[in-house]
C-alpha positions as CSV (number, residue, x, y, z in Angstrom):
1,X,-28.7,35.1,-28.6
2,X,-28.1,35.8,-24.9
3,X,-30.6,33.1,-24.0
4,X,-28.6,30.6,-26.2
5,X,-25.3,31.6,-24.6
6,X,-26.8,31.2,-21.1
7,X,-28.0,27.7,-22.0
8,X,-24.5,26.8,-23.3
9,X,-22.8,28.0,-20.2
10,X,-25.3,26.1,-18.0
11,X,-24.7,22.9,-20.0
12,X,-20.9,23.3,-19.7
13,X,-21.2,23.8,-16.0
14,X,-23.3,20.7,-15.6
15,X,-20.8,18.7,-17.6
16,X,-18.0,19.9,-15.4
17,X,-20.0,19.6,-12.1
18,X,-21.2,16.0,-12.5
19,X,-17.8,14.4,-13.0
20,X,-16.4,16.6,-10.2
21,X,-19.1,15.4,-7.8
22,X,-18.5,11.8,-8.8
23,X,-14.8,12.1,-8.1
24,X,-15.4,13.8,-4.8
25,X,-17.9,11.1,-3.8
26,X,-15.6,8.2,-4.7
27,X,-12.8,9.8,-2.7
28,X,-15.0,10.2,0.3
29,X,-16.1,6.6,0.1
30,X,-12.5,5.4,-0.1
31,X,-11.3,7.6,2.8
32,X,-14.3,7.0,5.2
33,X,-14.5,3.3,4.6
34,X,-10.8,2.8,5.3
35,X,-10.5,5.2,8.2
36,X,-11.5,2.7,11.0
37,X,-8.8,0.3,9.8
38,X,-6.0,2.8,10.5
39,X,-4.5,1.8,13.9
40,X,-1.3,1.8,15.9
41,X,1.4,-0.9,15.8
42,X,0.1,-2.4,19.1
43,X,-3.5,-2.3,17.9
44,X,-2.6,-4.0,14.7
45,X,-1.0,-6.9,16.6
46,X,-4.1,-7.1,18.9
47,X,-6.4,-7.2,15.9
48,X,-5.0,-10.5,14.9
49,X,-4.1,-11.9,18.3
50,X,-7.1,-14.2,18.5
51,X,-6.0,-15.8,15.2
52,X,-2.2,-15.9,15.9
53,X,-0.6,-13.2,13.8
54,X,-1.1,-11.5,10.4
55,X,0.3,-13.4,7.5
56,X,2.7,-10.5,6.7
57,X,3.5,-6.8,7.2
58,X,3.1,-5.4,3.7
59,X,5.3,-2.3,3.3
60,X,4.6,-0.4,0.1
61,X,7.5,0.9,-1.9
62,X,8.6,4.4,-2.7
63,X,11.7,5.9,-4.4
64,X,15.2,4.9,-3.7
65,X,18.5,6.6,-4.7
66,X,21.9,5.0,-4.9
67,X,20.5,1.8,-3.4
68,X,19.1,3.6,-0.3
69,X,15.5,4.3,0.6
70,X,14.2,7.8,0.4
71,X,13.1,9.5,3.6
72,X,9.5,8.7,2.9
73,X,10.3,5.0,2.3
74,X,12.7,4.8,5.3
75,X,9.8,6.0,7.5
76,X,7.6,3.2,6.1
77,X,10.3,0.6,6.8
78,X,10.9,1.9,10.3
79,X,7.2,1.6,11.1
80,X,7.2,-1.9,9.6
81,X,10.0,-2.8,12.0
82,X,7.9,-1.3,14.9
83,X,5.0,-3.5,13.8
84,X,7.2,-6.6,13.8
85,X,8.6,-5.7,17.3
86,X,5.0,-5.4,18.5
87,X,4.3,-9.0,17.4
88,X,2.0,-8.1,14.5
89,X,3.6,-10.7,12.2
90,X,6.7,-12.8,11.7
91,X,7.1,-11.9,8.0
92,X,7.7,-8.8,6.0
93,X,6.4,-8.5,2.4
94,X,8.4,-5.6,0.9
95,X,6.8,-4.6,-2.3
96,X,8.3,-2.2,-4.8
97,X,9.2,-1.4,-8.4
98,X,12.2,-3.6,-9.2
99,X,11.8,-4.7,-12.8
100,X,14.8,-2.6,-14.0
101,X,18.2,-3.9,-13.0
102,X,19.6,-0.5,-12.3
103,X,16.6,0.4,-10.0
104,X,15.5,-2.0,-7.4
105,X,13.2,-0.8,-4.6
106,X,12.7,-4.2,-3.1
107,X,16.4,-5.0,-2.6
108,X,17.0,-1.5,-1.1
109,X,14.1,-2.2,1.3
110,X,15.4,-5.6,2.2
111,X,18.9,-4.2,3.1
112,X,17.4,-1.5,5.2
113,X,15.1,-3.8,7.1
114,X,17.8,-6.4,7.7
115,X,20.1,-3.7,9.0
116,X,17.8,-1.6,11.1
117,X,15.7,-4.6,12.3
118,X,18.5,-6.8,13.4
119,X,18.2,-5.6,17.0
120,X,14.6,-6.9,17.0
121,X,15.5,-10.3,15.6
122,X,14.8,-9.6,11.9
123,X,16.8,-11.7,9.4
124,X,16.4,-12.9,5.9
125,X,14.2,-15.6,7.3
126,X,11.6,-13.0,8.0
127,X,11.6,-11.2,4.6
128,X,9.8,-11.8,1.4
129,X,10.3,-9.5,-1.6
130,X,7.7,-8.5,-4.2
131,X,9.8,-7.3,-7.1
132,X,6.7,-6.4,-9.2
133,X,4.9,-4.0,-6.9
134,X,4.5,-1.5,-9.6
135,X,1.4,0.2,-8.1
136,X,-0.6,0.2,-4.9
137,X,-3.2,-2.0,-6.5
138,X,-0.7,-4.5,-7.9
139,X,1.1,-4.7,-4.5
140,X,-2.1,-5.6,-2.7
141,X,-3.5,-7.9,-5.4
142,X,-0.2,-9.8,-5.6
143,X,0.0,-10.1,-1.8
144,X,-3.3,-12.0,-2.1
145,X,-2.9,-13.9,-5.4
146,X,0.9,-14.6,-5.5
147,X,1.9,-14.7,-1.9
148,X,-1.4,-16.2,-0.6
149,X,-1.9,-13.6,2.2
150,X,-5.3,-13.5,3.8
151,X,-4.5,-11.3,6.9
152,X,-2.2,-8.4,6.4
153,X,-0.9,-5.3,8.1
154,X,-0.2,-2.5,5.5
155,X,2.4,0.1,6.2
156,X,2.6,3.4,4.4
157,X,1.8,7.1,5.1
158,X,-1.7,7.9,6.2
159,X,-2.7,9.7,3.0
160,X,-1.8,6.5,1.1
161,X,-3.3,4.1,3.6
162,X,-6.8,5.0,2.8
163,X,-6.5,3.8,-0.8
164,X,-4.4,0.7,0.1
165,X,-6.9,-0.4,2.8
166,X,-9.8,0.2,0.5
167,X,-8.2,-2.1,-2.1
168,X,-7.4,-4.8,0.4
169,X,-10.9,-4.9,2.0
170,X,-12.6,-4.8,-1.4
171,X,-10.4,-7.8,-2.5
172,X,-11.6,-9.7,0.6
173,X,-8.5,-9.4,2.8
174,X,-8.6,-9.0,6.5
175,X,-6.5,-5.8,6.7
176,X,-5.5,-3.0,9.0
177,X,-3.0,-0.3,8.3
178,X,-0.3,1.4,10.5
179,X,0.6,4.9,9.3
180,X,4.2,5.9,8.9
181,X,5.5,9.4,9.6
182,X,4.7,11.9,6.9
183,X,7.2,14.3,5.4
184,X,6.4,18.0,6.1
185,X,7.2,19.2,2.6
186,X,5.6,18.4,-0.7
187,X,2.5,16.8,0.9
188,X,0.2,18.9,-1.2
189,X,1.4,17.2,-4.4
190,X,0.9,13.7,-2.9
191,X,-2.6,14.6,-1.7
192,X,-3.4,16.0,-5.2
193,X,-2.1,12.8,-6.9
194,X,-4.3,10.7,-4.6
195,X,-7.5,12.2,-5.9
196,X,-7.5,10.5,-9.3
197,X,-5.5,7.5,-8.0
198,X,-8.4,6.7,-5.6
199,X,-10.9,6.8,-8.4
200,X,-8.8,4.5,-10.5
201,X,-8.2,2.0,-7.8
202,X,-11.8,2.1,-6.7
203,X,-12.8,0.9,-10.1
204,X,-10.0,-1.6,-10.5
205,X,-10.8,-3.1,-7.1
206,X,-14.5,-3.5,-7.8
207,X,-13.7,-5.3,-11.1
208,X,-10.8,-7.1,-9.5
209,X,-8.5,-6.5,-12.5
210,X,-5.7,-9.1,-12.8
211,X,-2.4,-7.2,-13.4
212,X,0.0,-8.6,-16.0
213,X,2.6,-9.1,-13.3
214,X,0.7,-12.0,-11.6
215,X,3.1,-15.0,-11.7
216,X,3.7,-18.3,-10.0
217,X,2.7,-18.6,-6.3
218,X,5.2,-17.8,-3.6
219,X,3.6,-19.0,-0.4
220,X,4.4,-17.1,2.8
221,X,5.9,-19.2,5.5
222,X,8.5,-18.9,8.2
223,X,11.4,-19.2,7.7
224,X,11.3,-17.6,4.3
225,X,12.0,-20.0,1.4
226,X,12.1,-17.3,-1.3
227,X,15.2,-17.1,-3.5
228,X,16.2,-13.5,-3.3
229,X,19.0,-12.9,-5.8
């Protein structure tokens, strides 16, 4: 009886250990493959200087409240403006969850960038909005398939950049990422959420899943020709 119990325990441990090792391995692949692509704003501009500029600065969305960006999103937008000022690209692609009328991340991001970036020459001519950036994968996939981007500078916090850059490079984009300032509190929860998210997006990127939000093309060009109601 004792022998049977030991075998059962061993089998259970193996069943737990194998998936855990797989999750850890995929997370390490995502992080270490993306790490060289995380650079400063000036380095991002220099990366594309031989080819002109990046097609866009892709700023990934986060929560808004009463039409204003949260602290974590404001930090992303401030970093995006820094990249613009460094000459990385002439265009912003602001991607967020905006499918519900009462909650619109993209419009909140647009208002903030237009206001805070005015001193650096930012206007509506420099801004494109992706209203259907419902996930990191969808934001990057739509940047490629809807907006026609080939060279992008991604802006988000470092913990998130690993996944975003892995997606971009797996989808064939020439991409670098500039990290925004992290918040000091609640980071453990965001790091924990990234573990399964990296596994999910690893698989989605390899298969190149087409999200249901893919729509008509909106080519990036300056000045912006997008209708932004």
